[in-house]
C-alpha positions in Angstrom: 40.9 52.1 12.5 40.9 48.7 12.3 40.9 46.5 9.3 41.5 43.3 10.7 38.3 41.5 8.8 38.0 44.2 5.8 40.0 41.5 4.0 38.2 38.3 3.9 34.6 40.4 3.9 36.2 42.4 0.7 37.6 39.4 -0.9 34.2 37.7 -1.3 32.3 40.8 -2.1 34.3 42.4 -4.3 36.5 40.0 -5.9 39.9 41.4 -7.0 39.8 44.5 -4.6 42.4 45.0 -2.6 42.1 45.8 1.1 44.6 48.4 0.9 42.6 50.2 -2.6 39.7 50.0 -0.4 40.9 51.7 2.4 42.2 54.3 0.7 38.7 55.3 -0.9 36.9 55.2 2.8 39.5 56.8 4.1 39.3 59.7 1.7 35.6 60.5 2.1 35.1 63.3 4.6 31.7 64.3 4.4 30.0 60.6 4.3 29.9 58.3 7.5 31.1 54.6 5.4 31.5 51.8 7.9 30.4 48.3 8.5 28.5 46.3 10.7 28.4 42.0 11.4 25.4 40.2 10.9 24.4 41.5 14.6 24.7 45.2 13.7 28.4 45.4 15.5 30.9 48.2 13.9 33.8 46.7 12.4 35.1 49.5 10.8 34.8 53.7 10.9 36.0 55.8 8.5 36.8 59.8 8.8 33.8 60.8 7.9 31.8 58.8 10.6 34.5 60.5 12.9 33.6 63.7 11.9 29.9 64.3 12.1 29.3 61.3 14.6 31.8 62.3 16.8 33.8 58.2 17.6 36.7 57.5 17.5 37.7 54.4 16.3 38.5 52.7 19.7 34.9 54.1 21.1 32.6 52.5 18.7 34.0 49.6 17.4 32.4 46.6 18.2 29.8 48.5 20.0 26.0 48.2 18.8 25.0 50.4 15.7 21.9 51.2 17.5 23.6 53.8 19.7 22.9 55.8 17.2 19.3 56.1 17.1 17.2 58.1 19.1 15.9 56.7 22.4 12.2 56.4 21.1 13.8 54.7 18.0 15.4 52.0 19.7 12.9 51.3 22.0 10.4 50.9 18.8 12.6 48.6 17.5 14.3 50.5 14.5 17.2 49.3 14.2 16.5 45.6 14.0 13.8 46.2 11.7 16.6 48.4 9.5 19.0 45.7 9.5 16.0 42.9 8.5 14.7 45.4 5.7 17.8 45.2 4.5 18.7 41.1 4.0 15.2 40.5 2.8 14.6 43.6 0.1 18.6 43.6 -0.6 18.3 47.5 0.6 17.6 49.9 3.4 17.1 53.4 2.9 16.0 55.9 4.7 16.2 59.5 6.5 15.4 59.9 10.1 16.9 61.5 13.5 20.0 60.3 14.4 22.5 60.9 17.4 25.8 62.4 17.9 28.6 61.5 20.7 27.9 64.1 22.8 24.0 63.6 22.5 23.2 66.1 19.4 20.6 65.4 17.3 21.2 65.6 13.3 19.3 64.7 10.3 20.6 62.1 8.6 20.2 60.1 5.7 21.0 56.3 5.6 21.8 53.4 3.3 22.1 50.0 4.8 22.9 46.9 2.2 24.0 43.4 3.2 27.1 41.7 2.3 26.3 38.6 1.1 28.6 35.1 0.7 28.2 34.7 -3.4 28.0 30.7 -2.5 25.3 30.0 0.0 23.6 33.5 0.5 24.4 34.4 3.6 24.7 37.8 5.1 27.9 38.5 6.4 27.6 41.7 7.7 26.4 44.7 6.2 27.6 48.3 4.9 26.4 51.3 5.8 26.4 54.8 4.4 25.1 57.7 6.2 24.7 61.6 5.0 24.7 64.9 7.7 21.6 66.3 5.8 20.7 68.8 9.1 21.9 72.1 7.4 19.5 70.7 3.8 16.6 69.8 6.1 16.6 73.1 8.0 16.7 75.1 4.7 14.1 73.2 3.2 12.2 73.7 6.3 12.8 77.5 6.3 11.5 77.2 3.2 8.7 75.5 4.0 7.8 77.9 6.6 8.2 80.4 4.2 6.2 79.6 1.7 3.3 79.2 4.3 3.6 82.0 5.9 3.5 83.5 2.4 0.5 81.0 1.7 -1.4 82.5 5.0 -0.4 85.7 4.2 -1.7 85.7 1.0 -4.9 83.9 2.0 -5.3 86.4 4.7 -5.7 89.4 2.4 -9.4 90.0 2.1 -8.9 94.2 0.3 -7.0 92.5 -2.9 -7.7 89.8 -5.1 -4.7 88.3 -5.2 -4.3 85.0 -7.8 -2.3 83.3 -10.6 -3.1 82.3 -13.8 -1.3 80.2 -15.9 0.3 80.6 -19.5 -2.9 80.7 -21.3 -4.8 82.6 -18.5 -6.0 80.0 -16.6 -6.7 80.5 -13.2 -4.7 78.4 -11.2 -5.4 79.2 -7.0 -7.6 82.0 -5.5 -7.1 83.9 -2.7 -9.7 85.1 0.0 -9.7 88.5 -0.9 -10.3 87.6 -4.8 -13.5 85.3 -3.4 -14.9 88.4 -1.3 -14.8 91.1 -4.5 -15.2 88.7 -6.9 -18.1 86.0 -5.2 -16.5 83.3 -6.7 -15.2 80.7 -4.6 -11.6 78.0 -5.5 -13.7 75.6 -6.6 -15.9 78.0 -8.8 -13.2 79.4 -10.7 -9.9 77.6 -10.5 -9.5 76.0 -14.3 -11.2 78.7 -15.4 -10.0 81.5 -18.0 -9.5 85.2 -16.1 -11.4 87.0 -19.4 -14.9 86.2 -17.4 -14.3 89.0 -15.5 -13.9 91.5 -18.1 -17.6 93.4 -19.6 -18.8 91.3 -22.5 -17.7 94.6 -24.5 -14.0 94.3 -23.1 -13.7 90.8 -24.0 -15.0 91.2 -28.0 -12.1 93.5 -28.4 -9.7 91.3 -27.2 -9.1 93.7 -23.6 -8.1 90.3 -21.9 -5.5 88.9 -24.6 -3.4 92.3 -24.6 -3.2 92.7 -21.1 -1.1 89.3 -21.3 0.3 90.5 -24.0 1.5 93.6 -22.4 2.3 92.2 -19.0 4.8 89.6 -21.6 6.6 92.8 -23.8 6.6 95.2 -20.7 7.4 93.0 -17.6 4.3 94.4 -16.2 0.3 95.6 -16.9 -1.2 98.4 -15.1 -4.6 99.5 -15.5 -8.3 101.0 -14.1 -11.0 99.6 -15.5 -14.3 98.0 -15.3 -14.7 94.4 -14.1 -17.5 91.9 -13.3 -18.2 90.3 -9.9 -20.3 86.7 -10.0 -23.5 88.4 -9.3 -22.6 89.9 -13.0 -22.4 93.3 -10.9 -19.8 95.6 -12.4 -16.9 97.5 -10.1 -14.0 99.6 -10.4 -10.7 97.9 -10.3 -7.2 98.5 -10.2 -5.2 95.8 -11.6 -1.6 94.6 -11.6 -0.3 91.7 -13.7 3.1 90.4 -13.6 4.3 87.5 -15.5 6.5 84.9 -13.6 9.4 82.9 -15.3 11.0 79.7 -14.5 15.0 79.3 -13.8 15.3 79.2 -17.5 13.9 82.7 -17.6 10.2 81.2 -19.9 7.2 82.3 -18.7 4.8 79.8 -17.0 1.7 82.4 -15.8 1.4 85.5 -14.4 0.6 87.2 -10.4 -2.5 89.0 -11.0 -3.5 91.5 -7.9 -7.2 93.5 -8.1 -8.1 95.9 -5.9 -12.1 97.3 -6.1 -12.2 101.3 -5.9 -15.6 101.4 -6.6 -16.0 103.4 -3.3 -12.7 105.6 -4.2 -14.4 106.3 -7.1 -17.7 107.6 -6.3 -16.3 109.6 -3.7 -13.8 111.0 -6.4 -16.8 111.6 -8.6 -18.8 113.5 -6.2 -15.7 115.5 -5.1 -15.5 116.5 -9.0 -19.1 117.0 -8.8 -18.6 119.5 -5.8 -16.1 121.0 -7.6 -17.9 121.7 -10.5 -21.1 123.3 -8.4 -18.5 125.5 -6.8 -17.1 126.3 -9.5 -20.6 127.3 -11.3 -21.2 128.9 -8.3 -18.2 131.1 -8.5 -19.0 131.7 -11.9 -22.9 132.3 -11.5 -21.8 134.4 -8.3 -19.1 136.8 -10.5 -21.1 137.2 -13.3 -23.9 138.2 -10.8 -21.9 140.8 -9.7 -20.4 142.0 -13.2 -24.6 142.0 -14.2 -25.8 144.1 -11.5 -22.8 146.3 -12.1 -23.5 146.8 -15.7 -28.0 147.1 -14.7 -27.4 149.9 -12.3 -25.5 152.0 -14.1 -27.5 150.8 -17.3 -30.6 152.0 -14.8 -28.8 155.8 -14.8 -28.3 155.9 -18.2 -32.3 155.0 -18.9 -33.1 157.6 -16.4 -31.6 160.7 -18.1 -32.8 159.1 -21.9 -36.1 158.5 -20.5 -36.6 161.4 -18.7 -35.4 163.6 -21.8 -37.2 162.2 -24.0 -40.9 163.0 -22.0 -40.2 166.2 -21.7 -38.8 166.9 -25.7 -42.0 164.9 -26.6 -44.2 167.3 -25.3 -42.3 169.9 -27.3 -42.6 168.5 -30.7 -45.4 168.8 -32.8 -44.1 167.7 -36.1 -45.5 163.8 -36.7 -42.1 162.0 -38.4 -40.2 163.8 -35.0 -42.9 162.2 -32.9 -42.5 159.0 -34.6 -38.8 158.9 -34.1 -38.9 160.2 -30.7 -41.9 157.2 -29.7 -39.7 155.0 -31.5 -36.5 155.9 -28.9 -39.3 155.5 -25.9 -40.1 151.9 -27.2 -36.5 151.0 -27.4 -35.9 152.5 -23.5 -39.1 150.6 -22.2 -36.7 147.2 -23.9 -33.9 148.7 -22.4 -35.5 148.8 -18.7 -37.0 145.0 -19.4 -33.4 143.9 -20.1 -32.1 145.6 -16.8 -35.0 144.5 -14.8 -34.4 140.6 -15.7 -30.4 141.8 -15.5 -31.4 142.4 -11.9 -33.4 139.4 -11.6 -30.3 137.3 -12.4 -27.9 138.9 -9.9 -30.3 138.9 -7.3 -30.3 142.9 -7.1 -34.1 143.2 -8.3 -36.3 145.1 -5.9 -39.0 142.6 -4.4 -42.1 143.1 -3.1 -42.6 139.8 -0.6 -46.4 138.7 0.5 -48.3 135.6 0.8 -49.0 134.4 -2.7 -51.5 132.0 -3.8 -49.7 130.1 -6.5 -52.7 128.6 -7.9 -54.5 131.9 -8.0 -52.1 133.3 -9.9 -51.7 130.8 -12.4 -55.8 130.9 -12.9 -55.5 134.6 -13.4 -52.7 134.1 -16.0 -54.7 131.7 -18.1 -55.7 133.8 -20.7 -52.3 135.9 -21.2 -50.5 132.6 -21.2 -52.9 131.0 -24.0 -52.4 134.0 -26.2 -49.3 134.0 -25.6 -48.4 130.1 -26.6 -50.7 130.2 -29.6 -53.6 127.3 -30.4 -51.3 124.5 -31.2 -50.2 124.1 -27.6 -52.9 122.7 -24.9 -52.1 123.7 -21.1 -53.2 121.2 -18.3 -53.2 122.5 -14.5 -52.5 120.0 -12.0 -53.1 121.9 -8.2 -53.7 120.5 -5.0 -57.0 121.6 -2.9 -54.6 122.5 0.6 -52.3 124.3 -1.8 -50.2 126.4 0.7 -49.4 130.0 0.1 -45.6 130.6 -0.7 -43.7 134.1 0.0 -43.5 135.8 -3.4 -43.0 139.1 -5.2 -46.7 138.3 -7.3 -45.2 140.7 -10.3 -42.0 138.9 -10.1 -43.3 135.5 -10.5 -45.7 136.2 -13.6 -43.1 137.3 -14.9 -40.8 133.9 -14.5 -44.0 132.4 -15.1 -44.3 134.1 -18.8 -40.8 133.4 -19.4 -40.9 129.4 -18.9 -43.7 129.5 -20.9 -42.6 131.1 -23.6 -39.3 128.7 -23.7 -41.8 125.6 -23.8 -43.5 127.2 -26.8 -40.2 128.1 -28.8 -39.3 124.1 -27.7 -42.4 123.0 -28.8 -42.9 124.3 -32.5 -45.4 121.7 -33.6 -47.3 122.0 -31.0 -47.4 119.9 -27.6 -48.7 120.2 -24.5 -47.7 122.7 -21.1 -48.4 121.2 -18.1 -48.6 123.6 -15.0 -48.6 122.1 -11.4 -48.3 122.9 -7.6 -47.3 121.1 -4.9 -46.6 121.0 -0.9 -43.3 120.2 -0.3 -41.2 119.2 3.1 -37.7 119.7 2.8 -34.9 117.6 4.8 -31.7 117.2 5.4 -29.8 116.3 2.1 -32.7 116.9 -0.1 -31.8 117.3 -4.2 -32.6 120.9 -4.3 -30.0 121.5 -1.5 -32.3 124.3 0.2 -32.8 124.3 3.7 -35.4 122.2 5.8 -38.7 123.6 6.2 -41.8 124.1 3.9 -42.2 124.6 0.5 -44.3 125.4 -1.9 -43.2 123.8 -5.5 -44.3 125.7 -8.9 -43.2 122.7 -12.6 -43.9 123.8 -15.7 -43.3 120.7 -17.8 -43.8 120.8 -21.4 -43.7 118.2 -23.8 -41.3 119.8 -26.7 -37.4 118.6 -28.2 -36.0 118.7 -24.6 -31.8 119.4 -24.0 -28.7 117.9 -24.4 -26.6 117.7 -20.9 -24.5 120.2 -22.0 -27.3 122.6 -22.7 -28.8 121.5 -19.7 -25.6 122.5 -17.8 -25.5 126.3 -19.5 -29.2 127.1 -19.6 -29.4 129.4 -16.7 -26.0 131.4 -17.7 -26.4 134.9 -18.5 -26.7 135.7 -22.0 -27.0 132.1 -23.3 -29.5 131.0 -25.4 -30.6 128.4 -28.3 -32.4 130.7 -29.9 -31.3 132.7 -33.4 -29.6 136.1 -33.2 -32.0 138.6 -32.3 -34.9 136.3 -31.0 -33.8 136.2 -27.5 -31.4 137.6 -24.9 -30.4 134.6 -22.9 -32.0 136.2 -20.3 -35.3 134.3 -19.4 -34.3 131.8 -17.1 -31.5 133.5 -15.9 -33.8 135.9 -14.1 -36.2 133.1 -13.7 -32.7 131.5 -11.3 -32.0 134.8 -9.8 -35.5 135.3 -8.7 -35.7 132.3 -6.9 -32.8 132.6 -5.1 -33.4 136.0 -4.3 -36.9 134.4 -2.7 -34.6 131.8 -1.4 -35.8 129.2 -3.0 -34.3 127.0 -5.9 -35.0 126.5 -9.8 -34.5 123.3 -10.7 -33.8 122.0 -14.2 -34.3 118.4 -16.0 -34.2 117.7 -19.4 -33.5 115.0 -22.1 -33.2 115.6 -25.7 -36.7 114.3 -27.6 -38.1 114.0 -24.2 -39.4 117.6 -23.2 -38.0 119.6 -20.1 -39.7 120.6 -16.8 -38.9 123.5 -15.0 -39.4 123.6 -11.1 -39.7 127.1 -9.2 -39.2 126.2 -5.2 -40.7 129.0 -3.1 -40.9 129.4 1.0 -44.4 128.0 1.9 -46.0 131.7 3.7 -44.8 132.1 7.3 -44.5 135.3 9.5 -41.1 134.4 9.8 -40.5 134.7 6.2 -42.8 137.3 4.7 -40.4 140.2 4.6 -41.2 143.7 5.8 -43.8 145.1 3.6 -42.8 147.6 1.3 -44.1 151.4 1.9 -47.2 151.7 -0.5 -48.3 155.1 -2.0 -51.3 156.3 -0.7 -54.2 156.9 -2.9 -57.5 159.8 -3.6 -57.8 163.0 -2.3 -54.7 163.1 -0.4 -52.3 162.3 -3.3 -54.3 164.7 -5.3 -53.9 167.8 -2.8 -50.3 167.1 -2.1 -49.7 166.7 -6.1 -50.9 170.1 -6.5 -48.7 172.1 -4.0 -45.7 173.2 -5.8 -42.7 172.0 -3.5 -38.8 173.0 -2.7 -36.8 169.8 -3.3 -33.7 168.7 -2.6 -32.3 166.3 -5.2 -28.8 163.8 -4.6 -26.9 162.1 -6.9 -23.3 162.2 -7.6 -24.2 161.3 -11.6 -24.5 164.6 -13.3 -26.7 162.8 -16.0 -29.4 161.5 -13.6 -29.0 164.5 -11.6 -30.0 167.0 -14.7 -33.2 164.4 -15.5 -34.2 164.6 -12.0 -34.3 168.2 -12.1 -35.7 168.9 -15.3 -39.2 166.3 -14.5 -39.5 168.1 -11.1 -39.2 171.6 -12.3 -41.8 170.4 -15.3 -43.7 169.0 -12.6 -44.1 173.0 -11.1 -41.4 172.4 -8.6 -38.3 174.4 -7.4 -35.0 172.2 -7.6 -31.7 172.2 -5.3 -29.0 170.0 -6.7 -26.5 168.2 -4.9 -23.5 165.7 -6.2 -23.2 164.4 -2.5 -24.6 163.2 0.5 -22.2 165.5 2.4 -22.9 168.9 0.6 -26.7 167.9 0.5 -26.5 168.0 4.3 -25.3 171.8 3.8 -28.0 172.6 1.8 -30.6 171.4 4.8 -28.1 173.4 7.3 -29.1 176.9 5.1 -32.6 176.6 3.3 -36.3 175.1 3.7 -36.6 172.0 1.9 -39.6 170.2 1.7 -38.9 167.1 0.0 -35.8 165.0 0.0 -35.0 162.9 -3.2 -31.5 160.9 -2.7 -30.3 157.8 -5.1 -28.4 155.6 -2.8 -25.1 154.1 -4.3 -22.5 157.5 -3.5 -19.3 157.7 -2.9 -18.3 158.5 1.0 -21.9 158.3 2.4 -24.1 156.3 1.2 -27.9 157.8 0.2 -29.2 155.5 3.3 -26.9 157.0 5.4 -27.8 160.3 4.6 -31.4 159.4 5.4 -30.4 158.2 8.8 -28.4 161.9 9.3 -32.0 163.5 8.2 -34.2 161.8 10.5 -31.9 162.8 13.5 -31.8 166.3 12.6 -35.0 167.2 10.7 -37.6 163.8 11.5 -40.3 165.3 9.9 -38.8 166.0 6.6 -40.2 164.0 3.8 -37.6 161.8 2.0 -37.7 159.2 -1.4 -34.9 156.9 -1.7 -34.3 156.4 -5.6 -32.7 153.3 -6.4 -32.2 150.6 -8.8 -30.7 148.4 -6.2 -32.6 145.8 -4.0 -29.5 144.2 -1.8 -29.6 147.9 1.1 -27.9 147.3 4.2 -30.3 145.4 6.8 -32.0 148.7 8.3 -31.5 151.1 5.4 -34.2 153.1 4.3 -36.5 151.3 6.8 -40.1 153.0 6.3 -39.0 155.4 3.3 -40.7 156.0 0.1 -38.1 154.1 -2.2 -38.9 154.9 -6.3 -37.1 152.6 -8.4 -34.6 153.4 -11.3 -35.1 153.7 -14.0 -38.7 155.5 -13.6 -40.9 157.7 -15.7 -42.5 161.1 -15.3 -45.4 159.6 -13.6 -43.9 157.2 -11.6 -42.2 160.2 -10.0 -45.2 162.4 -9.5 -47.3 159.4 -7.9 -43.7 159.0 -5.3 -43.5 163.0 -4.6 -47.6 162.6 -4.1 -47.2 160.0 -1.8 -44.3 161.1 0.5 -46.3 164.0 1.0 -49.1 162.8 1.6 -47.5 160.2 4.0 
């Protein structure tokens, strides 16, 4: 390095500082290029730092213009000369920019140029120039800026999440596109506002926003689902995560907040929960129906034996007190029959005689009965359209169902009120509220102005044996029976009730069409043919696997003057038929190994002329079972049996 002119310059500029001390100082610096220029910009000194990152040796650069360190475009723009002029005029030049190494590579430099002045005249003697290579720092800063920009674009590009920041006091400081989409606010509408305005008034009043911030501070994070508000006031279900943001000293300077709109998911989950609950209720009702149907069938068999025995014993008693006891027992058996019929209706195992029914005519015909049942405090009103279609139903069961609903309504209006019975033609399409298949229906509604039911009671109303009435005042099978009847008819029972607003019960029945009407059951003949058939003693084969029922049937038939041969199974009955002349076969259906329907099928092939009666309490026999055969419903009185025998023989 040449130092020919350095001592003179330093003596003028620095006074007592010696050239040797200056040289040692400058020569020890390797991170900065420290060199001097003459007034024209020619390099007159060069230190190791300049050699290290500019690449020139002393002899290659001393005596050359410093402008060669500039890019071509900067030289063309006159930047080197302007830098010297600014240093001379303003006392200093400082700037960052691109410079060029010896090998042509560019580097980012921080440049300071100070003029060296003659203290006496103020004339510029030269310039001291310090250059630092900031390429790595600039690249790091650029990388950081690019990263921040990418992050900003990423956050702004997210539309499924509201991502924004709030300061230490809860004021919104930025706002992404997802926040605008979900919450409805533009950035200029919400930035600077408190985030608590996203909460419902009751949540703000309870201090929930403040608790969220404090939880984030205490636990390092806050996460919760709950209702939030959009700009238009609409509530939505949100999943919220809030994390505190800390500075280098660990002080909290704000919070990062992410909100996701889960309203649709919550709706789907609610629908799924409803579907699960409906399935559970359906399975529960189905299980109860199977149990109830089985119990009712067995109870029917027991009642058949009880009723027959009571009838026969009553004829042999003359004592008034004993007759009273027997009559009381018969009344109890009759109530048992009513109970089993309701149980079978709930279980959808009640035998129904389907036929076209004019519902409005049926209701009108029950007017006097309904009014007597309801009493004078309740007024009955009706609303029937003139063009009401006929429904497919069992008229007797429908009358019983309507009477049950009316009695329930009466009990719900102890102070009196109005019972409105209405009908309408309905067309059901896909996704209808009833869940019924598409088609035409007749809707029968019974609405009262009574006390109504809460949601819990309404949910249990059609369950068997559930009742809100006192002990002994209700079986809990009224609505269950109506529900079972409607389902068995392929319709639906719907309930709508609110406390203090009354109850509306709807029975939906298929409109009567040729396809919807089931085969008519065999009906008993009337007149002379029945009387003639009843007068002749018969040899009857009675078949039942229940010994009590078989004994009862035998006793009733023998009391009517017939000879009876008993069989405890279908196989035993076939053996009897092989060896005896039989005038009439009476068989139960539910028997092990071979059912009554299967027995009837074999008899029809081998003894086609033999009259048959199928005695059963079941309605849901296999398809075709007992088709065209006279059916006797259990339990039965002797008069029912006598009529069935006469009808079978006269057919």
